[in-house]
N, C-alpha and C positions, 0 to 999 in steps of 0.2 A: 287624828290631829296629833302631829308629833310634837314632842315636847321636847326643852334645852332648861339650861340654866348654865350661868356665868362662873368662870373659874376664880375671881379675883380675891376673896376674903380667905376661901379654903388653902388658895395656892400658898397665901402667905404664910399658912400653918403646917401646910406638909408639901408644898411645892405642886407645880402645874402637873409633873409626870402623874404623882399619887391621886392628883383631885381628878384628873381625867378618870382614872380606875375607879375612883369612889362615884363620880359622875355616872359610869355606865352600870356599876353594880347596884345602884340606888334602882335603877330601872328607865334613866333618861333614854331618848333616841338619839341627843346631841349634845354638844358642848359649846358654850359660848366662850370666845379667845378675848379674855380681858387682858390688852396688852398697855395699860398704865405705869406697869413697870419699865417698861421702854423708856419711858423719862421720869424720872423724881424730881417733882416740881414743888418749891418753896412758895406757900400761897401768900406770906408774910412779906417777903422780898421779892415776889414775883420774878424767881430766876430758878435755872435747873441747877439742881445738885449733884455731887458726883455719884457714879452710879456703876457697878459691877453685876447688875442683871444680865444672864444671857442675852435678850431682846436689845440690851442697848449694844452690845459688842460685837465683834466683827462676823461671829459666827452666828448670827440670828435666825439666818434662814436653815440653818441646820438644825436649830433648837424648834424652830416652827415644824420641820420636817419629822423631828423625832416624836412631837406631841400627836399630829398628825396619825404617826404609824401607833403608838400607844391606843389612841382612840379605836382605830379600825381593828388592832388584836383583839380592844374588847369590846367589840360590836357596835361602836359608835361614830358618827361622823362630826365637824366642826360644821356648824350651819350658819355660824355668823359671828363676826369679830367686832371690838370695839377699840378704836384708836385713842392714845392720850389726850389729854385735855388739860386747860383752858385752849381752846383756838387762837384767843386773841395774843396768845404768847408766840413769837416767830420761831423759836428755837423749836418747841412743841411741831410748829407748824413745818417746820422742816425734816422733820421725823414721819408725816403722814404718808409719803411714798413708800417709808421703810415699813409701815402699819401694812398697807396696801399687798407690798410683797408676802409680808407673813401670812398673812390672809390666805392668800392663794397657795402659799406652800402648806400650810394646815388645812385648805378643802374649803375654806368659809367660799360663800356664795356674795355676801355681803359685808362691807364695814363700815360700822357707822363711826361719822366723824362729826362732830357736833360741829354748828355754826358758831359765830363769834357773838355771844350774848347781846353785844350793845350795837350790831350792825343792822342795815336793814336787808332785805332781799337781794336787792341790785347789789349791794357791796358784798354780800356773802357769795352771789352768783360768781363772782371775779375768783374765789378758792377752789369753788368745785369746778369752774370751766378750767382752771390751771391743772385739775388734779384728773379730770375725767380721761384725756387722753391715754395716760398711763393705767388706769383702773382698768379700760379697756384691753390694753395691751394685756392683761395678767385676769382679763374675765372675770373682775370682783366690779360687784357694783357698789357705790358708795350711797349709803343712808345718812340723810340728815336728821335729827330730832327736836323735837320742842322743849325749850330749855325754860329759865326762869333765874329772874333776879329777887331782890329781898329788900320790900321797903321797911327801915327800921322804924321810922314813926308809926305808921300805920301796924307794924308787926304782922305783916302778910305778904307774901307773893307779889311780884308787878313785872310788869311787861319786857320781855326779852326775845332773842329770836326764835321762831316758829312757836311763842307762847299760846297766840289765840289761832283760830282753826283759819281762819282766813289769812294770817300772816304765813302759817304752815303753807297751805296750798298755794300763797303766793311764792316763797322760795322754790318749791317744784315746778311750778308755771313757767317762772321767769327763766331758769334752766332749759325748760324741756327737752331733756334728753333721758331715754330709758334706763340709762346706767345711775340715775340720781333719784333716788326713790326715799321713801318714809319710813322712819321708825320711829313708832308711837310709844313714849313713855308714858304709861297708865297715871303712874303715879303723879307725876309732873303735871297731866292733864288735868287733876283734880282738886289742885293747891288752890285754896282762898286765894281772890285777887285777882285772878288771870281770866276771869269772864269766859270759861269755857269748860267744856265736860268732855270725857273721854268718847261719851258717843256723838258729841257733835263734831270732835276729831275724825273720828273714825267713819263718818257719814261723809265730812267734807275731803276728805283724802281719797276715799273710794280704793280703786284700783292701784293707785300709787301706794299703797298703805302694804307693804312688804315684809315689816319684821318687826318684833314689839318688845317692849321693857317690860314685863308686869311685876307688879309689886303693890303693897297695900299700904293706906296712909289713915292720917284723922282729917281729910279733905282740909288740911291747914298746912302740916309740915311736910317735908320730902323725906318720908320716913325709911324708907325700900324695906318694909318689913312683907312678913309671909303673906299671900293673897288669904283672906278670909279670917284674918285677924284684928282688923279695924274697920275702917267707916268705908269703904268705897262697895258700891253694890255691883260687884261682879256678874250678874245675871243680868242688869244691862249692858255692861260691855260686852260680855260673851254674844247678847242677841245683835248687837252691831255688828260685831264681825262678822256672825253669820247672815246677816242683811248686806253686807257687801262681797257675800261668798269668798271670804281671807283664807288665801291659800298656804300662807307662810306657816312657820315654827310657832307655837306657844312658849316664849323664850322668857324666863325670871330673871329679876333682876334684885330680888330681894336680899342682897348682899347683909344689910344690916341684922336679919333674922341669925345669920351664923357668927356673928361677932360674941356671943354669949357659949363659944363652943370653944372647947381646945385642939388641940392635936390629934388628943386620945379620941375623943369622941364627936368631932367632925362629921363622920359618916351620919351619923344619927341624924344631925341637923340637913345634911342633904338628901336623906332619905323622908324627912318633913315636908324639904320643898317639892320631891319628887310627888307625897300623896296630893298637896296643894295644887301641882300643876296637872296629874292626871285628872283633878278633880273638875279644873277647868275645863280640858280638854272633853270630857265626858260631858259636861255640861252641853258644851259647841256640839258634838256628834249627836247628841239626844235633840236637837232641836230641829 
């Protein structure tokens, strides 16, 4: 079982180039290309902000190619990527094709593109149908992901696109295209209020499950912490993945764990993530 981790938090400390080098040095097999800085989003005003990141400029493809080369020079590949979000923001949706292009240039096989939290499977299908021809031209699969909203009165998560295993399955089935697959966010699946579990999600999705976002939480909040540090039972998760003969990467999205590190010691945090991911992979291989 090959392992990977995202670039997001570390790249904001030391840049994408150095982050990929550190991911390789830690022992990972691959890197997950976080493209959130392609769009800087103001969550209060619900609009895009001025942005000088290379992914937002005219030379975005050259930047993606440079990252791919750094990875290959250090013995690792880009296994998957993550487009910016939220999908309900049209200016961000307008960048999804750019995200697919960058994924292809970096070498990613899958680009995670969130559904609109507030739309039905039928409504979200319209967005994916629009993107799929472009994705096929670039030989990049699109992965939809299980999301969540928050109920302030109940102080817990509540229904959103793909948040329940049946709704997730419906998102995949209504499109019915092998280039639309599932990325299961393990932490989201275990949040209080969503009436599902990661195990149920895995068994319901079956062969459609081709990517993962792995992190830990208190089974209440979306903590994005390092596996084995909180309350998710990963032995059950790994067993379910073995049950369906999961063939993708074990990719971490434990970005919050790295927020306590600095540019000077983030390599230590990435090594911690490697140890957690390797433990998960060893559990899978032992079954």
